[in-house]
NUKOL-991926 format. One record per residue: residue in three letters; z, x, y of N, C-alpha, C in turn. Coordinates in steps of 0.2 Angstrom, whole numbers. Example, Ala and Ser with C-alpha at 12.3 -4.5 7.8 and 13.67 -1.06 7.14 Angstrom:
BEGIN
ALA,39,66,-28,39,62,-22,39,66,-16
SER,35,64,-11,36,68,-5,39,64,0
***
This chain:
BEGIN
MET,23,-74,94,19,-73,89,22,-69,83
MET,21,-72,77,24,-69,71,19,-63,69
LYS,23,-58,66,19,-52,63,20,-52,56
VAL,17,-56,52,18,-57,45,17,-51,41
ASN,12,-47,43,11,-41,39,16,-36,39
LYS,19,-35,45,25,-31,46,31,-33,41
ALA,32,-39,41,37,-42,37,36,-41,29
ARG,29,-42,28,27,-42,21,27,-34,18
ASN,26,-30,23,26,-23,21,33,-20,20
ILE,38,-23,24,45,-21,23,48,-25,16
PHE,47,-31,16,49,-35,10,44,-34,4
SER,43,-28,1,38,-27,-4,41,-24,-10
ARG,38,-24,-15,41,-20,-21,41,-13,-20
ILE,36,-10,-16,37,-3,-15,43,-1,-11
THR,45,-5,-6,51,-4,-2,57,-4,-7
SER,57,-10,-11,62,-11,-16,63,-5,-20
ALA,57,-2,-23,58,3,-28,60,10,-24
GLY,58,11,-18,61,17,-14,68,16,-13
LEU,71,10,-11,78,9,-10,82,10,-17
GLN,79,7,-22,82,8,-29,83,15,-31
LEU,77,19,-30,78,26,-31,83,30,-27
LEU,84,28,-21,89,31,-17,96,30,-20
ALA,97,24,-22,103,22,-25,104,25,-32
ASP,99,26,-36,100,30,-42,101,37,-42
ILE,98,40,-37,100,47,-36,106,49,-32
GLY,110,44,-31,117,45,-28,117,45,-20
THR,112,43,-17,112,44,-10,117,39,-7
ASP,117,32,-9,121,27,-7,120,21,-11
GLU,126,19,-14,125,13,-19,123,7,-15
ALA,125,7,-9,123,1,-5,115,-1,-5
TYR,111,5,-6,104,4,-6,102,-1,-12
ALA,106,-1,-17,104,-5,-23,104,-13,-21
THR,109,-15,-17,109,-22,-15,103,-24,-11
THR,102,-19,-6,96,-20,-2,90,-21,-6
ALA,89,-16,-11,83,-16,-15,83,-22,-19
TRP,88,-25,-22,88,-31,-25,86,-37,-21
PHE,88,-37,-15,87,-43,-10,79,-42,-8
THR,77,-36,-7,70,-35,-5,65,-37,-10
ASN,67,-35,-16,63,-37,-22,63,-45,-23
MET,68,-48,-22,69,-55,-23,64,-59,-18
ILE,65,-56,-11,60,-59,-6,53,-58,-7
SER,51,-52,-10,45,-50,-11,42,-55,-17
ARG,46,-56,-22,44,-60,-27,43,-68,-25
TRP,47,-70,-21,47,-77,-18,40,-77,-14
PHE,39,-72,-10,33,-72,-5,27,-73,-10
THR,27,-69,-15,21,-69,-20,20,-76,-23
LEU,25,-79,-25,24,-85,-28,22,-91,-23
THR,25,-91,-17,24,-96,-12,17,-95,-8
THR,14,-89,-9,7,-88,-6,2,-86,-11
SER,3,-88,-17,-2,-86,-22,-9,-88,-21
GLN,-13,-84,-22,-21,-86,-21,-24,-84,-27
ASN,-21,-82,-32,-24,-80,-39,-21,-83,-44
PRO,-24,-86,-49,-21,-89,-55,-16,-85,-59
SER,-17,-78,-59,-13,-73,-62,-6,-74,-60
VAL,-5,-75,-54,2,-76,-51,4,-83,-49
ALA,0,-88,-50,1,-94,-48,6,-98,-53
LEU,9,-103,-51,13,-107,-55,9,-111,-60
SER,10,-110,-67,6,-113,-72,10,-114,-78
LEU,9,-119,-82,12,-121,-88,9,-117,-94
SER,4,-113,-93,0,-110,-99,5,-105,-102
ASN,9,-102,-98,15,-98,-101,21,-101,-99
ILE,25,-104,-103,31,-108,-101,36,-103,-99
ASP,37,-97,-102,42,-92,-100,41,-90,-93
ASN,35,-88,-92,33,-86,-85,34,-91,-80
TYR,33,-97,-81,34,-103,-77,41,-104,-76
ASN,45,-104,-81,53,-105,-80,56,-99,-76
GLU,53,-93,-77,56,-87,-73,54,-88,-66
ALA,48,-90,-64,46,-91,-57,50,-97,-54
VAL,51,-102,-58,55,-108,-55,62,-106,-54
ASN,65,-102,-58,72,-99,-57,72,-95,-51
THR,67,-91,-50,67,-86,-45,67,-90,-38
LEU,63,-95,-38,62,-99,-32,69,-103,-30
ASN,72,-106,-36,79,-109,-35,84,-104,-33
LYS,84,-98,-36,89,-93,-34,88,-91,-26
VAL,82,-90,-24,80,-89,-17,83,-94,-12
MET,83,-100,-15,85,-106,-11,93,-105,-10
VAL,96,-104,-15,103,-103,-15,105,-97,-11
ILE,102,-91,-11,103,-86,-7,102,-87,0
ILE,97,-90,2,96,-92,9,101,-97,12
ARG,103,-102,7,108,-107,9,114,-104,11
CYS,116,-98,7,123,-95,8,122,-89,13
LEU,116,-87,15,115,-81,19,118,-82,26
GLN,121,-77,29,124,-77,35,121,-71,39
ILE,118,-73,45,114,-69,49,117,-67,55
GLY,118,-61,57,121,-59,64,128,-58,64
SER,131,-55,69,138,-54,70,142,-60,70
LYS,139,-65,73,142,-72,73,138,-77,69
PRO,139,-77,62,135,-81,58,133,-88,60
THR,127,-89,61,125,-96,63,119,-98,59
TRP,118,-104,58,112,-106,54,106,-105,58
LYS,101,-102,55,95,-100,59,89,-104,57
PRO,84,-105,61,78,-110,59,74,-107,53
VAL,74,-100,53,70,-97,47,73,-99,40
GLN,80,-101,40,83,-103,34,81,-110,32
THR,80,-114,37,78,-121,36,71,-121,34
GLU,67,-117,37,59,-116,35,58,-114,28
ILE,62,-109,26,62,-106,19,64,-111,14
LEU,69,-115,15,71,-120,11,66,-126,10
ILE,64,-128,16,59,-133,16,52,-131,12
SER,50,-125,14,43,-123,10,44,-122,3
THR,50,-119,1,51,-118,-6,52,-124,-10
LEU,56,-129,-7,57,-136,-11,50,-139,-11
PHE,46,-139,-6,39,-142,-6,35,-139,-11
VAL,35,-133,-12,31,-129,-18,34,-132,-25
LEU,40,-132,-26,43,-134,-32,41,-141,-34
GLU,42,-146,-29,40,-153,-30,33,-154,-31
LEU,29,-150,-28,21,-151,-29,19,-148,-36
ALA,23,-143,-38,21,-140,-44,23,-145,-50
GLN,29,-148,-49,31,-153,-54,26,-159,-54
TYR,24,-161,-49,19,-166,-49,12,-165,-52
PHE,9,-159,-49,2,-158,-51,2,-155,-58
LEU,7,-151,-60,7,-148,-67,9,-153,-72
ASN,14,-157,-71,16,-161,-76,13,-168,-76
GLU,12,-171,-70,9,-178,-70,2,-178,-69
ARG,-1,-173,-66,-9,-173,-65,-12,-168,-70
ASN,-8,-164,-73,-10,-160,-79,-15,-154,-76
LEU,-14,-152,-70,-18,-146,-67,-16,-140,-71
PRO,-21,-135,-72,-19,-129,-76,-15,-124,-72
TYR,-15,-124,-65,-11,-120,-61,-10,-123,-54
LEU,-6,-120,-50,-5,-122,-43,-5,-116,-39
LEU,-10,-115,-34,-11,-110,-30,-7,-112,-23
ALA,-1,-109,-23,4,-111,-17,1,-109,-11
GLY,-3,-103,-11,-6,-101,-5,-11,-106,-1
ARG,-13,-110,-5,-18,-115,-2,-14,-120,2
LEU,-8,-121,1,-4,-126,5,-2,-124,12
ALA,-3,-117,13,-1,-114,20,-6,-116,25
GLN,-4,-115,31,-9,-117,37,-11,-111,40
ASP,-12,-105,36,-14,-99,39,-20,-99,43
CYS,-25,-103,41,-31,-104,45,-30,-106,52
CYS,-26,-112,52,-25,-115,59,-21,-110,63
GLU,-16,-106,60,-12,-102,64,-16,-96,66
ASN,-21,-93,62,-25,-88,64,-30,-90,70
LEU,-32,-96,70,-37,-99,75,-33,-99,82
PHE,-27,-102,81,-23,-103,87,-21,-96,90
SER,-19,-92,86,-17,-85,88,-23,-82,92
VAL,-29,-82,90,-35,-79,93,-36,-83,100
VAL,-35,-89,100,-37,-93,106,-31,-91,111
TRP,-25,-91,109,-20,-90,114,-20,-82,116
SER,-23,-78,112,-23,-71,115,-28,-71,121
LYS,-33,-75,121,-38,-76,126,-35,-80,132
HIS,-32,-86,130,-30,-90,135,-23,-92,133
PRO,-17,-90,136,-11,-91,134,-9,-99,134
LEU,-12,-102,139,-11,-109,140,-18,-113,141
PRO,-22,-113,135,-28,-116,136,-28,-123,138
ASP,-33,-125,142,-34,-132,143,-39,-135,138
ARG,-40,-142,139,-45,-145,134,-51,-142,133
LEU,-55,-140,139,-61,-137,139,-61,-130,136
GLN,-56,-126,138,-56,-119,135,-55,-119,128
PHE,-51,-124,125,-49,-124,118,-56,-126,114
GLN,-60,-130,118,-66,-132,114,-71,-127,114
GLN,-71,-123,119,-76,-117,120,-74,-111,116
ASP,-68,-109,116,-66,-103,113,-67,-102,106
PRO,-67,-107,102,-68,-106,95,-76,-104,94
ARG,-80,-106,98,-87,-105,98,-88,-97,99
LEU,-84,-95,104,-85,-88,106,-82,-83,102
ILE,-77,-85,98,-73,-80,94,-76,-80,86
CYS,-80,-85,84,-82,-85,77,-86,-79,75
VAL,-91,-77,79,-95,-71,77,-91,-65,78
PRO,-87,-64,83,-83,-57,83,-78,-57,77
GLN,-76,-63,75,-71,-62,69,-74,-59,63
PHE,-81,-60,62,-84,-58,57,-86,-50,58
MET,-87,-48,64,-89,-42,66,-84,-36,67
THR,-78,-38,69,-73,-33,71,-66,-36,69
ASN,-62,-31,69,-55,-33,68,-51,-33,74
MET,-47,-38,76,-43,-38,82,-37,-34,81
SER,-35,-30,86,-29,-26,85,-22,-30,85
ASN,-23,-36,89,-17,-40,90,-17,-47,85
SER,-21,-46,80,-21,-52,75,-14,-52,71
ASN,-12,-58,69,-6,-59,66,-6,-59,58
TYR,-11,-61,55,-10,-62,48,-15,-58,44
ASP,-21,-57,46,-26,-54,42,-27,-47,42
ILE,-24,-43,47,-25,-36,48,-19,-33,46
ASP,-19,-28,41,-13,-24,39,-13,-18,43
GLU,-8,-17,47,-8,-12,52,-5,-6,49
ARG,-2,-6,43,0,1,40,-6,5,38
CYS,-4,11,36,-9,16,33,-8,15,26
VAL,-13,11,23,-12,10,15,-17,15,12
LEU,-15,16,5,-19,21,1,-26,20,1
GLY,-28,13,0,-35,11,-1,-39,12,5
ASP,-37,13,11,-41,15,17,-42,22,18
LEU,-39,26,14,-39,33,16,-45,37,15
PHE,-50,34,12,-57,37,10,-62,34,15
ASP,-60,30,20,-65,28,25,-65,32,31
PHE,-70,36,31,-71,41,37,-77,39,41
GLN,-76,41,48,-82,41,52,-83,48,54
ALA,-89,50,52,-91,57,54,-92,58,61
ASN,-90,64,64,-92,66,71,-99,67,71
PRO,-102,64,77,-110,66,78,-110,74,79
ARG,-115,77,76,-116,84,76,-120,86,82
SER,-118,91,85,-121,93,91,-127,98,89
ASN,-133,98,93,-139,102,92,-138,109,94
THR,-133,110,98,-131,117,100,-127,121,95
LEU,-129,127,94,-126,131,89,-119,134,92
SER,-114,134,88,-108,137,91,-105,142,85
PRO,-101,147,87,-99,152,82,-94,148,77
THR,-95,150,71,-91,146,65,-84,149,65
PRO,-79,145,66,-72,148,66,-70,150,59
THR,-66,155,59,-63,158,53,-56,157,52
ILE,-53,157,46,-46,157,45,-44,163,41
PRO,-39,167,43,-37,173,39,-34,170,32
ILE,-33,174,27,-29,173,21,-22,173,23
LEU,-18,168,21,-11,167,23,-7,167,17
PRO,-1,170,17,3,170,11,5,162,10
HIS,6,161,4,7,154,2,15,152,4
VAL,15,146,7,22,144,8,26,142,2
SER,32,142,2,36,139,-3,36,132,-3
LEU,35,129,-9,34,122,-10,41,119,-13
LYS,45,116,-8,51,114,-10,52,106,-9
LEU,51,102,-14,51,95,-13,58,92,-15
SER,60,87,-11,66,83,-13,64,78,-18
THR,69,75,-21,68,70,-26,63,64,-24
MET,65,62,-18,61,57,-15,54,59,-13
GLU,53,65,-11,46,68,-9,42,69,-16
ILE,45,72,-21,41,73,-27,39,66,-30
ASN,43,61,-30,42,55,-33,36,52,-29
SER,36,52,-22,31,49,-18,25,53,-19
PHE,25,60,-20,19,64,-21,16,62,-28
TYR,20,60,-33,17,58,-39,14,52,-39
TYR,17,47,-35,14,41,-34,7,41,-31
VAL,6,46,-26,0,47,-23,-5,50,-28
ALA,-3,55,-32,-7,58,-37,-9,53,-42
ARG,-5,49,-44,-7,43,-49,-12,39,-46
TYR,-11,37,-39,-16,33,-36,-23,36,-36
LEU,-23,43,-34,-30,46,-34,-33,47,-41
VAL,-30,48,-46,-33,49,-52,-35,42,-55
GLU,-31,37,-54,-32,30,-56,-38,27,-52
SER,-39,29,-46,-45,27,-42,-52,30,-45
ILE,-51,36,-48,-57,40,-51,-58,36,-58
ARG,-53,35,-61,-54,31,-68,-57,25,-67
LYS,-55,21,-62,-58,14,-61,-65,14,-58
THR,-67,19,-54,-73,19,-50,-79,23,-53
ARG,-77,27,-58,-82,31,-62,-82,30,-69
LYS,-88,30,-72,-90,29,-79,-88,36,-82
VAL,-82,36,-86,-80,42,-89,-79,42,-96
CYS,-80,47,-100,-79,47,-107,-71,47,-108
SER,-69,45,-114,-62,45,-116,-59,52,-116
ASN,-63,57,-118,-60,64,-118,-58,66,-111
ARG,-62,64,-106,-60,66,-99,-54,62,-97
VAL,-54,56,-98,-48,52,-96,-42,54,-99
ALA,-42,56,-105,-36,59,-109,-33,65,-105
THR,-37,69,-102,-34,75,-99,-32,73,-91
VAL,-33,67,-89,-31,66,-82,-25,61,-82
VAL,-26,55,-86,-21,50,-86,-19,48,-93
MET,-13,45,-93,-11,43,-100,-7,37,-100
ARG,-6,33,-105,-3,27,-105,5,28,-108
LYS,6,34,-110,13,35,-113,18,35,-107
PHE,24,32,-109,29,32,-104,32,39,-102
LEU,32,41,-96,35,47,-94,42,47,-92
PRO,46,51,-96,53,51,-94,55,56,-88
HIS,50,59,-85,51,64,-80,54,61,-74
LEU,59,64,-70,62,61,-64,57,60,-59
TYR,51,64,-58,47,63,-53,42,57,-54
ALA,42,54,-60,39,48,-61,43,41,-61
LYS,49,42,-58,54,36,-58,52,31,-53
LEU,49,33,-47,47,29,-42,41,25,-44
THR,37,28,-48,31,24,-50,33,19,-55
ARG,38,21,-60,40,16,-65,44,10,-61
LEU,47,11,-56,51,6,-52,46,1,-49
ILE,41,4,-46,36,0,-42,32,-4,-47
PHE,30,-2,-53,26,-6,-58,31,-8,-64
ARG,37,-9,-62,42,-11,-68,40,-18,-71
ALA,36,-22,-68,34,-28,-71,28,-28,-76
TYR,25,-22,-76,20,-21,-81,23,-20,-88
THR,20,-22,-93,22,-22,-100,20,-14,-103
ASP,23,-13,-108,22,-6,-111,15,-5,-113
ASN,13,1,-111,6,3,-113,1,0,-109
SER,3,-3,-103,-2,-7,-99,-3,-3,-92
LEU,1,2,-91,1,6,-85,-1,13,-86
PHE,-6,16,-82,-8,23,-83,-4,27,-79
TYR,-2,33,-82,2,38,-78,-3,44,-77
CYS,-1,48,-72,-4,54,-71,-2,59,-76
HIS,-7,63,-79,-5,67,-84,-1,73,-81
PRO,5,75,-85,9,81,-82,5,87,-80
GLU,0,89,-84,-4,95,-82,-8,94,-76
THR,-10,87,-75,-14,86,-69,-9,86,-63
PHE,-3,83,-64,1,83,-58,3,90,-56
MET,4,95,-61,5,102,-59,-1,105,-55
PHE,-7,103,-57,-13,105,-53,-12,102,-46
PHE,-10,96,-45,-9,93,-38,-4,97,-34
LEU,1,99,-37,7,102,-34,4,109,-31
LYS,0,112,-35,-3,119,-33,-8,117,-27
THR,-12,112,-27,-16,110,-21,-12,109,-15
GLU,-6,105,-16,-2,104,-11,1,110,-7
GLN,3,115,-11,5,121,-9,0,125,-4
ILE,-6,125,-7,-12,128,-3,-13,124,4
PHE,-13,117,3,-14,113,9,-8,114,14
ARG,-2,115,12,3,116,17,3,123,20
THR,0,127,17,-1,134,19,-6,134,25
TYR,-11,130,25,-17,131,29,-18,125,34
TYR,-14,119,33,-16,113,37,-15,114,44
ALA,-10,118,47,-10,119,54,-15,123,57
ALA,-17,128,53,-23,133,55,-29,129,55
ILE,-30,124,50,-36,120,50,-37,116,56
PHE,-32,113,59,-33,108,64,-33,112,71
GLU,-30,118,71,-30,122,77,-37,126,78
SER,-40,128,73,-46,131,73,-52,127,73
GLN,-51,120,71,-57,115,71,-62,117,66
VAL,-60,120,60,-65,122,55,-67,115,51
ASN,-72,115,47,-73,110,43,-68,110,37
GLY,-63,105,39,-57,106,35,-58,104,27
LYS,-62,99,26,-63,97,19,-67,103,15
LYS,-72,106,18,-75,111,14,-71,117,14
PHE,-67,119,19,-62,124,18,-57,123,12
LEU,-54,117,12,-49,116,7,-52,116,0
ILE,-58,113,-1,-62,113,-7,-63,120,-10
GLU,-65,124,-5,-66,131,-7,-60,135,-9
LYS,-54,133,-6,-48,136,-8,-46,133,-15
PHE,-46,127,-16,-44,123,-22,-48,125,-28
SER,-54,127,-27,-59,129,-32,-57,135,-36
HIS,-53,139,-33,-50,145,-36,-45,144,-41
LEU,-42,138,-41,-36,137,-46,-39,136,-53
ALA,-35,137,-57,-37,137,-64,-38,130,-66
ASN,-43,129,-70,-46,122,-72,-42,119,-78
PRO,-38,114,-77,-34,111,-83,-38,106,-87
PHE,-44,104,-84,-47,98,-86,-53,100,-91
LEU,-56,95,-94,-62,97,-98,-68,98,-93
ASP,-73,101,-95,-78,103,-91,-83,97,-90
CYS,-83,92,-94,-88,87,-93,-87,83,-87
HIS,-92,80,-84,-92,76,-78,-89,80,-71
ASP,-88,86,-72,-85,90,-66,-79,87,-63
ILE,-74,85,-67,-68,82,-65,-64,86,-60
LYS,-64,92,-60,-60,96,-56,-62,95,-48
ASN,-69,96,-47,-72,95,-41,-71,88,-38
GLU,-71,83,-42,-70,77,-40,-63,75,-37
ILE,-58,78,-41,-51,78,-39,-49,81,-33
ILE,-52,88,-32,-50,92,-26,-53,89,-20
SER,-59,86,-21,-63,83,-15,-59,77,-13
ARG,-56,73,-17,-53,67,-15,-46,69,-12
PHE,-43,74,-15,-36,76,-13,-37,79,-6
ALA,-42,83,-5,-43,86,2,-44,81,7
GLN,-48,76,6,-50,70,10,-44,66,12
PHE,-40,65,7,-34,61,7,-29,65,12
GLN,-27,71,11,-22,75,15,-24,76,22
LEU,-31,77,23,-33,78,30,-32,72,34
ARG,-33,66,31,-32,59,34,-25,58,36
ILE,-20,60,31,-13,59,33,-11,64,38
ALA,-12,70,36,-9,76,40,-12,76,47
GLY,-19,74,47,-22,74,54,-19,69,59
LYS,-17,63,56,-14,58,61,-7,61,63
LYS,-3,64,58,4,66,60,3,72,64
TYR,-1,77,63,-2,83,67,-4,81,74
ASN,-9,77,75,-11,75,82,-6,71,86
SER,-2,67,83,3,63,86,8,67,89
VAL,10,72,85,15,77,87,13,82,92
MET,7,85,91,5,90,95,2,88,102
TYR,-2,82,101,-6,80,107,-5,73,109
GLY,-1,69,105,0,62,107,-6,58,107
LEU,-11,60,104,-17,56,103,-20,57,96
SER,-25,53,95,-29,53,89,-36,56,89
LEU,-37,62,86,-43,65,86,-47,64,80
ARG,-53,65,80,-57,65,74,-60,72,72
PHE,-59,74,66,-61,81,64,-67,80,59
ASP,-71,86,60,-77,86,56,-76,86,48
LEU,-77,81,45,-76,81,38,-82,82,34
***
């Protein structure tokens, strides 16, 4: 069975940006080559699996079309010259990439030039639907006979819409992505009263972040404030104190610029420097108390929000922006740190009262 999502997560623009940042800060120049190859494969995968007209092959913008065709041709040259393994031999995956890429190019030439279609969604040419079906059937019966293969699709249709299978190959993203970090299942509350645990005031730990850590933290901060901007109706004054379109020359924003390097000027929102400093202060408080929170089993979100609320407010008072940011940040960090803490301390996943 192929695990497409694992490969897609590795060969992504985020991975490429991280490797390029490592090369730029002087860790190892060899990272730059890997970053270039990763970005090239990521771009190839986006073009050959496009499901949206914005990234599809189209003659509406001839420059973008030529750039996409050049990318696909370049990938074919790379794969044709690629040597895999200690004893280089031609691998089936190389043949498959060459055939599928040439297939997309020839169909684009035919449908766009001869049939005058506005765009070609290459993702519709794949057989993911069939492979998903076969994968689910084989997970139930590795070698199904004719009757089993006839009955199994009827049995799996409803569960496919009701739950996610842990051993699915294509549809389920197994990594921990930012967009899923606000989905919580609250613990059922007991009717019996128990003493409320308390945490003493602790001295703040020293917050020392490496270049990679502070870049990653800025990317997370940008994601949180951008999610607020997109999902809430806010006034322009409030937005100006949280995000900005101006290009940031700061070193901590370099990873974000690398990830979104395809964006044109003034089309990307950055986290405001004062807002980022506020996030750093909340991170320092979180690192001070997070172990005590999990060990004492207090209501972690309420505890952190109470601690964060004592910080100076760098935002405008309208729309209660400060409370919205600290609430999201507390929820985000408890989700991440909870998984890490439990896997290290207990080797299992617990749910905390949020």
